[in-house]
N, C-alpha and C positions, 0 to 999 in steps of 0.2 A: 100297046107299046110299053116296053119296059124302060125304066130309068137307069141310066148308067152313072156309076159313081167313080170318083177318082180313087185309084189305089196306088200304093207304092210297093216296090219289091227290091230285094237285094239277093244276089247269089251268095251261097255259102261255098267258100273255097277251101280245099284241103291243100295245105302247104307243108308237106312232110319234113322238109329241111328248110327252116325259115331263112338260114344264111344263104341258101341258093336261090330263093325266090321262085322256084318252080311250083306251079299249082294246077289244080283242075277243079271243076265245078262238081259239088256233091249235094247240092240242095238249093232251095229257094225259100225265102221268107216273103210273105205277102201280108200287107196291112191295108185295110180299108176303114178309114175313120168314120165315114157315114154309116157303116154297118157294125162298128165296134168289133171288127174282125181282124184277127192276126193268126197266122198259121205258118207252119214250116212243112215242106215236103222234102225228103232226103232220099238219096240213092248213092251208096258208096260203091264205086268200081274198084274192087280190091286189086284187080290186075294192074290198073293204072297206078294205084298207090305203091304196089310192090316194084313197078318199073322205076318210079322216082326214088324209092327208098326200100330196098329189099329187106331191111331190118325194121320197117315201120311197125308201130304198135296198132295193128288193125283193130283190136278190141277197144283200145283207147280212143281211136278216131270215131269208131261207131258209137261209143258211149258219149262222146262230145256232141255228135249229131243228134242223138236221142235226147240229150239234155236241152238242146235248142228246141226240139219239138215239145218237150215238157214245159219249158218256160212259156211257149206260145199257148199251151192249153191252160196255164194258170193253175190256181189251187195250191194245196199244201205240197204236192210233189214238185212244184216249181221253186221251192225255197223262198227266199226273201222277195223275189220279184212276183211270186204267185198271186199276191193280193193287189198288184198294180193293174190299172186298166190296160186295154189292148195297145194303146198308143205308147204308153211308157214301157211296156214289155218290148215292143218293136224297137223303140229308140235304144233301149239297153242292149238288145241283141245286135244292132247295127253299129255300135260303138267300135272304133278300131281297136284291134288287139294283135299282139304278136304271139299267137298260139298256132297250133297245127290247123285248127278250123277258124277261118277268118271270114268276116262279111265283106262283100264287095260294095261298090258304090250303089246308091239308091237311084232307081228309075221310076217313072210314073206311067200310068195308062188309065183307061176307062174300062169298066166292066159292069155287068149286071149280075155276075155270079163270081165272087172272089174265090170260092173253093174250086170252081172249075178253072179259073184263071191260074191258080196255083198248080193244078195238074197239067195244064197246057204248057206253062213255063218250065215245069220239071221235064216234060217230054221234049220240049224244044231246046232247052239250054243245058240240061244235065245228062239225060240218058243217051 
């Protein structure tokens, strides 16, 4: 019998024109304190992005999503947050911001494999 641990997740939303408030899901952040796990899985639907804003900076949005993934991995490539523990990196990433890539509200669940949960949520809520 495997032990299930509490995890938290938040969707990453792309808001091409903040003043309009239109958005779509482009990733998921998953954090499991019991396993010191934090990860982001992303998938940018460029067609949706161009529908909401034909002049959107696709490369910029993609770079912002990759930056979130980098912060989750930690280390020197993550900049100032790179040395923080998994929980601090997750809390930093879910802080509200008025940028093109924004975190959604935090939800919780139980899992015995946070990595598999991240993939499941990406398939269910983003792709």
